[in-house]
C-alpha positions as CSV (number, residue, x, y, z in Angstrom):
1,M,40.8,-7.8,-1.0
2,P,38.6,-5.1,0.6
3,V,35.4,-4.0,-1.4
4,A,36.0,-1.1,-3.8
5,R,33.8,1.8,-2.8
6,P,31.0,2.8,-4.9
7,R,31.4,6.6,-6.3
8,A,30.3,9.2,-3.7
9,S,28.5,11.1,-6.1
10,L,26.1,8.1,-7.2
11,L,25.8,7.0,-4.0
12,L,24.5,10.3,-2.8
13,L,22.3,10.6,-5.7
14,A,20.8,6.8,-5.1
15,Y,20.3,8.0,-1.6
16,L,18.4,11.1,-2.5
17,A,16.4,9.2,-5.1
18,F,14.8,7.2,-2.6
19,V,14.0,10.3,-0.2
20,S,12.3,11.3,-3.3
21,L,10.4,8.0,-4.1
22,G,9.2,8.4,-0.3
23,L,8.0,12.2,-0.2
24,P,4.8,12.0,-2.2
25,D,3.6,8.8,-0.1
26,G,3.8,11.4,3.0
27,L,2.3,14.2,1.6
28,I,-1.0,13.3,0.7
29,G,-1.8,11.7,4.1
30,V,-1.5,15.2,5.5
31,G,-2.8,17.2,2.4
32,W,-5.8,15.1,1.3
33,P,-8.5,16.6,3.6
34,S,-7.6,20.1,2.4
35,M,-7.2,18.8,-1.0
36,R,-10.6,17.0,-1.1
37,R,-12.5,20.2,0.1
38,D,-10.6,22.5,-2.4
39,L,-11.7,20.0,-5.1
40,G,-15.2,19.3,-4.0
41,V,-14.7,15.3,-3.6
42,P,-15.7,12.9,-0.9
43,T,-13.1,11.4,1.4
44,E,-13.2,8.1,-0.4
45,A,-12.1,9.4,-3.7
46,V,-8.6,9.0,-2.6
47,G,-8.8,5.5,-3.4
48,L,-9.0,6.2,-7.3
49,L,-5.5,8.2,-6.9
50,L,-4.1,5.2,-4.8
51,F,-5.2,2.8,-7.7
52,A,-4.0,5.0,-10.3
53,G,-0.6,5.4,-8.7
54,T,-0.2,1.5,-8.0
55,T,-1.3,0.5,-11.7
56,G,1.4,3.0,-13.2
57,Y,3.8,1.7,-10.3
58,L,3.5,-2.2,-11.1
59,T,3.7,-1.5,-14.9
60,S,6.6,0.6,-15.1
61,S,8.6,-1.4,-12.4
62,V,8.0,-4.6,-14.4
63,L,8.9,-3.1,-17.7
64,A,11.9,-1.3,-16.5
65,G,13.7,-4.5,-15.5
66,F,13.1,-5.8,-19.0
67,T,14.2,-2.6,-20.9
68,L,16.8,-1.5,-18.7
69,A,19.9,-3.1,-20.8
70,R,18.7,-1.0,-23.7
71,L,18.1,2.4,-22.2
72,G,20.9,2.3,-19.6
73,V,20.2,3.2,-15.9
74,G,21.4,6.6,-16.0
75,R,18.7,7.5,-19.0
76,L,16.2,5.5,-17.2
77,L,16.6,7.5,-13.9
78,A,16.8,10.9,-15.8
79,V,13.6,10.3,-17.7
80,S,11.7,8.8,-15.0
81,T,12.6,11.4,-12.3
82,L,11.5,14.2,-14.6
83,L,8.4,12.1,-15.4
84,A,7.6,12.3,-11.5
85,S,8.3,16.1,-11.5
86,L,5.9,16.8,-14.1
87,A,3.4,14.3,-12.3
88,L,3.8,16.5,-9.0
89,T,3.6,19.8,-10.9
90,G,0.4,18.2,-12.1
91,Y,-0.5,17.7,-8.6
92,A,0.0,21.2,-7.8
93,S,-1.9,22.8,-10.6
94,A,-4.8,20.4,-11.1
95,P,-8.2,22.0,-11.3
96,H,-10.3,19.0,-10.9
97,L,-10.0,15.3,-9.5
98,T,-9.7,13.8,-13.0
99,M,-6.5,15.7,-13.7
100,L,-5.3,14.4,-10.3
101,I,-6.1,10.6,-11.2
102,G,-4.0,11.1,-14.5
103,C,-1.0,12.7,-12.7
104,A,-1.3,9.8,-10.0
105,L,-0.9,7.4,-13.0
106,V,2.1,9.5,-14.4
107,L,3.7,9.6,-11.0
108,G,3.1,5.9,-10.5
109,L,5.2,5.3,-13.9
110,G,8.0,7.4,-12.9
111,S,8.1,6.1,-9.4
112,G,8.1,2.3,-10.4
113,A,10.7,2.8,-12.9
114,I,13.1,4.7,-10.4
115,D,12.6,1.8,-7.8
116,S,13.3,-1.0,-10.2
117,G,16.3,1.0,-12.0
118,L,18.1,1.8,-8.9
119,N,17.6,-1.6,-7.2
120,A,18.9,-3.4,-10.3
121,Y,21.9,-1.2,-10.3
122,A,22.5,-1.2,-6.7
123,A,22.2,-5.2,-6.6
124,G,25.4,-5.0,-8.9
125,A,27.2,-2.1,-7.6
126,F,26.5,-1.7,-3.8
127,G,27.4,-3.9,-0.8
128,P,24.9,-4.9,1.9
129,R,25.7,-1.9,3.7
130,H,24.8,0.5,1.2
131,M,21.8,-1.5,-0.2
132,N,20.5,-1.1,3.4
133,W,21.1,2.4,4.0
134,M,19.5,3.4,0.6
135,H,16.1,1.6,1.3
136,A,16.5,3.5,4.9
137,F,16.4,6.6,3.1
138,F,12.9,5.9,1.5
139,G,11.6,5.8,5.2
140,L,13.2,9.0,5.8
141,G,11.5,10.3,2.8
142,V,8.2,9.2,3.8
143,A,8.8,11.1,7.4
144,I,9.7,14.3,5.9
145,G,6.6,14.3,3.4
146,P,4.3,15.0,6.3
147,L,6.4,17.7,7.7
148,I,6.6,19.6,4.2
149,M,2.7,19.6,3.9
150,T,2.3,20.6,7.8
151,G,4.6,23.4,7.2
152,V,2.9,24.5,4.1
153,L,-0.5,24.4,5.7
154,S,0.6,25.9,9.2
155,A,2.0,28.8,6.9
156,G,-1.4,29.4,5.4
157,L,-0.5,28.4,2.0
158,S,-2.4,26.0,-0.1
159,W,-1.7,22.4,-0.3
160,R,-0.6,23.0,-3.7
161,W,2.7,24.5,-2.5
162,G,3.6,21.5,-0.9
163,Y,3.6,19.4,-4.2
164,G,5.2,22.3,-6.1
165,S,8.2,22.1,-3.8
166,V,8.6,18.4,-4.1
167,A,8.1,18.9,-7.8
168,A,11.1,21.6,-7.8
169,A,13.3,19.2,-5.9
170,Q,12.5,16.2,-8.2
171,L,13.5,18.5,-11.3
172,A,16.9,19.3,-9.8
173,L,17.5,15.5,-9.2
174,A,16.3,14.6,-12.9
175,L,19.0,17.3,-14.0
176,A,21.7,15.7,-11.8
177,F,20.8,12.3,-13.2
178,A,21.0,13.7,-16.7
179,L,24.6,15.2,-16.1
180,T,25.6,11.8,-14.8
181,V,24.4,9.4,-17.5
182,R,27.7,8.2,-18.3
183,A,28.8,7.2,-14.8
184,W,26.0,5.1,-14.3
185,R,27.4,2.7,-17.0
186,D,29.8,1.0,-14.7
187,R,28.6,-1.5,-12.3
188,G,31.9,-2.9,-11.2
189,P,32.8,-1.0,-7.9
190,A,31.2,-3.5,-5.7
191,A,31.6,-6.5,-7.8
192,A,35.4,-6.1,-8.1
193,S,36.3,-8.5,-5.4
194,A,34.8,-10.4,-2.5
195,P,34.5,-8.5,0.7
196,A,37.2,-9.3,3.2
197,L,36.4,-10.6,6.6
198,P,38.3,-9.3,9.7
199,G,41.0,-11.8,9.5
200,G,41.7,-10.7,5.9
201,G,40.3,-13.5,4.0
202,P,37.6,-13.3,1.4
203,D,33.8,-13.6,2.6
204,T,32.5,-16.0,0.4
205,T,29.0,-15.8,2.4
206,T,28.4,-12.5,0.9
207,P,27.2,-12.5,-2.9
208,V,29.4,-10.7,-5.3
209,P,27.4,-9.3,-7.9
210,A,28.5,-9.9,-11.4
211,V,29.0,-7.0,-13.8
212,A,26.1,-6.5,-15.8
213,P,27.6,-5.2,-19.0
214,T,29.7,-8.1,-19.9
215,L,26.8,-10.5,-19.8
216,A,25.6,-12.2,-23.0
217,P,22.1,-11.3,-23.9
218,V,19.1,-13.9,-22.8
219,R,15.7,-14.2,-24.0
220,V,12.9,-13.1,-22.1
221,R,11.1,-16.2,-22.1
222,D,14.2,-17.9,-20.8
223,T,13.9,-15.4,-17.5
224,L,10.0,-16.1,-17.4
225,R,10.6,-19.9,-17.3
226,L,12.8,-19.6,-13.9
227,P,11.0,-20.9,-11.0
228,A,13.4,-18.9,-9.0
229,A,12.0,-15.9,-10.6
230,W,8.4,-16.2,-9.5
231,L,9.4,-17.6,-6.1
232,G,11.2,-14.5,-5.6
233,A,8.5,-12.2,-6.7
234,L,6.2,-14.1,-4.4
235,A,8.7,-13.7,-1.6
236,F,8.6,-9.9,-2.1
237,A,4.8,-9.8,-2.2
238,V,4.6,-11.7,1.1
239,Y,7.3,-9.4,2.5
240,V,5.9,-6.0,1.8
241,A,2.4,-7.6,2.7
242,I,3.5,-8.0,6.2
243,E,5.3,-4.7,6.5
244,V,2.3,-2.7,5.1
245,A,-0.2,-4.8,7.1
246,A,1.5,-4.3,10.3
247,G,1.8,-0.6,10.2
248,L,-1.7,-0.2,8.7
249,W,-3.6,-2.1,11.2
250,A,-1.6,-2.1,14.3
251,F,-3.3,1.3,15.5
252,L,-6.6,-0.6,15.4
253,L,-5.5,-3.6,17.0
254,L,-4.0,-1.6,20.1
255,T,-6.9,0.8,20.6
256,E,-9.9,-1.5,20.2
257,G,-8.4,-4.8,21.1
258,R,-5.8,-4.2,23.5
259,G,-7.2,-0.9,25.0
260,V,-4.9,1.6,25.0
261,S,-5.2,5.4,24.3
262,A,-5.0,6.7,20.8
263,A,-2.0,8.6,21.9
264,V,-0.1,5.3,22.9
265,A,-1.4,3.3,19.9
266,G,0.1,6.1,17.7
267,G,3.5,6.1,19.4
268,A,3.6,2.3,19.1
269,V,2.9,2.7,15.3
270,S,5.8,5.2,15.1
271,A,8.0,2.8,17.0
272,Y,7.4,0.2,14.5
273,W,8.1,2.4,11.6
274,G,11.1,3.7,13.6
275,S,12.4,0.0,14.2
276,L,12.5,-0.5,10.5
277,F,14.7,2.7,10.0
278,V,17.1,1.9,12.6
279,G,17.3,-1.6,11.6
280,R,18.3,-1.1,8.1
281,V,21.0,1.4,9.2
282,V,22.4,-0.9,12.0
283,Q,21.9,-4.3,10.2
284,G,23.4,-2.7,6.7
285,V,26.9,-2.6,8.7
286,V,26.4,-6.0,10.4
287,A,25.2,-8.0,7.1
288,E,28.4,-6.5,5.3
289,R,30.4,-8.1,7.9
290,L,28.8,-11.4,8.5
291,G,27.2,-12.1,5.2
292,T,23.9,-11.9,4.0
293,A,22.9,-15.5,4.1
294,G,22.8,-15.7,8.0
295,I,21.3,-12.5,8.6
296,L,18.5,-13.1,6.2
297,R,17.6,-16.3,7.8
298,G,17.8,-14.6,11.3
299,S,15.6,-11.8,9.8
300,L,13.0,-14.2,8.8
301,L,12.7,-16.0,11.8
302,G,12.8,-12.7,13.8
303,M,9.6,-11.6,11.9
304,A,7.5,-14.8,12.7
305,V,8.8,-14.3,16.4
306,G,7.6,-10.8,16.3
307,A,4.4,-11.9,14.6
308,A,3.7,-14.4,17.4
309,L,4.0,-11.8,20.2
310,V,1.5,-9.9,18.3
311,A,-0.8,-12.9,17.7
312,V,-0.7,-13.9,21.5
313,P,-3.7,-12.7,23.4
314,G,-2.3,-10.8,26.2
315,P,-1.4,-7.1,27.4
316,A,-0.6,-4.2,25.2
317,W,3.0,-4.2,25.8
318,L,3.4,-7.6,24.5
319,A,2.1,-6.6,21.2
320,V,3.9,-3.5,20.9
321,A,6.9,-5.5,21.6
322,G,6.0,-7.9,18.8
323,L,5.6,-4.9,16.4
324,V,9.1,-3.6,17.2
325,V,10.5,-6.9,16.8
326,I,9.0,-7.1,13.6
327,G,10.1,-3.8,12.3
328,F,13.6,-4.4,13.5
329,A,13.9,-8.1,11.9
330,A,12.1,-6.9,8.6
331,A,14.4,-4.0,8.0
332,P,17.2,-5.9,5.7
333,V,14.8,-8.2,4.1
334,F,13.9,-6.3,1.1
335,P,17.2,-4.7,0.3
336,L,19.0,-8.2,1.0
337,L,16.3,-10.2,-1.1
338,T,17.1,-7.7,-4.0
339,L,20.8,-7.9,-3.4
340,T,21.1,-11.7,-3.8
341,T,18.6,-12.1,-6.8
342,A,21.4,-12.8,-9.1
343,E,22.5,-15.8,-6.6
344,R,19.1,-17.2,-7.2
345,V,18.5,-16.6,-11.0
346,G,21.8,-16.1,-12.3
347,A,23.4,-12.4,-13.2
348,A,22.1,-12.4,-16.9
349,H,18.4,-12.5,-15.5
350,A,18.9,-10.4,-12.5
351,D,17.7,-7.1,-14.0
352,R,14.7,-8.4,-15.4
353,V,13.7,-10.5,-12.2
354,I,14.4,-7.2,-10.2
355,G,11.8,-5.6,-12.0
356,L,9.2,-8.6,-11.3
357,Q,10.1,-8.7,-7.8
358,I,9.5,-4.8,-7.6
359,G,6.3,-5.1,-9.2
360,A,5.2,-8.1,-7.0
361,A,6.0,-6.2,-4.2
362,G,3.7,-3.1,-5.0
363,L,1.0,-5.7,-5.8
364,G,1.4,-7.4,-2.2
365,A,1.2,-3.8,-0.6
366,A,-2.0,-3.0,-2.5
367,L,-3.9,-6.5,-2.1
368,V,-2.9,-8.2,1.1
369,P,-3.2,-5.6,3.4
370,A,-6.9,-5.0,2.3
371,G,-7.6,-8.6,2.6
372,V,-6.5,-8.6,6.1
373,G,-8.8,-5.6,6.7
374,V,-11.6,-7.6,5.5
375,L,-10.8,-10.7,7.8
376,I,-10.7,-8.3,10.5
377,S,-14.0,-6.6,9.6
378,R,-15.6,-10.1,9.4
379,T,-13.9,-11.7,12.7
380,S,-12.1,-9.3,15.2
381,V,-9.3,-7.1,15.0
382,E,-7.4,-9.7,17.0
383,A,-7.1,-11.7,13.8
384,L,-4.1,-9.4,12.6
385,G,-1.8,-11.5,14.9
386,P,-2.5,-14.7,13.5
387,A,-2.7,-13.1,9.9
388,L,1.0,-11.8,10.0
389,L,2.2,-15.0,11.8
390,V,0.9,-17.3,8.7
391,L,2.3,-14.8,6.2
392,A,5.7,-14.8,8.0
393,V,5.7,-18.8,8.1
394,V,4.8,-18.7,4.3
395,L,7.7,-16.1,3.7
396,L,10.3,-18.5,5.5
397,I,8.9,-21.6,3.2
398,V,9.3,-19.4,-0.1
399,H,12.5,-17.9,0.8
400,A,14.1,-21.5,1.7
401,T,12.2,-23.0,-1.7
402,G,13.8,-20.3,-3.7
403,T,17.2,-20.4,-2.5
404,R,17.7,-23.9,-3.7
405,R,19.5,-22.8,-7.0
406,P,19.3,-25.3,-9.8
407,P,22.7,-26.3,-11.3
408,S,21.5,-24.9,-14.6
409,V,21.6,-21.2,-13.3
410,A,24.2,-19.2,-14.4
């Protein structure tokens, strides 16, 4: 039997929600120089905003996984999106840095809950294609954010208008979630049957998510005792660390280590992020047809190959090729690891573990790339490639260990 399609309205809202998650990340990069001048703060003060936002994100993403069954995903998304809208409105009207820090914390709380809640829902209702495409829309949001702020500043308006416009869009999205609360209760569409292979038979390689509402409740401590839960969280932390570290330090490697111009290096970094976006669009279709297990293994190996190309001393084009390979190979890893969570820990634990995984991803993005920066500063910029390669090998080992599901997992 073919997979029943998710409701188009919910799918559209999920895509728009992930666009909205990426928008604020894109705003601050372009807007911060103007923001710090208006507020009279030093450049490094942005670190306080990032720390507050990360704290809120980690807190809410973990808690959302444990409270999702009680609140319902529709209510969680409506409230969290409203919270993000209020935080962005605070950004637009903040008279001083202290208020901005508070708003960053609230924005992190809202964003973490949206991320965790939607990933938990999608793991039970969307197939591999839509799961990948949903995450691709996050990259689209990150790309649109700088364009919004650039347009605002180019028009001679204050940076506050950039945040205000995104706050209005978030408010409209919160209203849409509120009006569709009941529709989010059913996770059955993608779980109704196994996907069909081109020959007509069921595809047993693609996980069929369980319908969460029919599951008996389990104790929180039972979830926390699962080794696979913590291995999954570690896999997410390492994966995101690779993704962020490669994008963060590639420019420095290419300019200072491989002697290319800033313009060429900037284009190469754009190509890296572009390959991540294109990879999610393309491999979403491939994963749905061929099954997730093989695609995941191939993607993790591809990340290691790309990291090895970056690590090899040589001409700049070799490092650029390695970055593009990392980006394209990494594209389906986050969404497919999320999609297969129930396979590793059991459907009754899946929502909670997805929350842990999203929180671990945020922690990995915050800590490991900073550690790679310290390593580079104490050795040389050429340390980036070996660091990425070590992380890629660790990810392969963690994933292989975590997919050995014990018989007790149900």
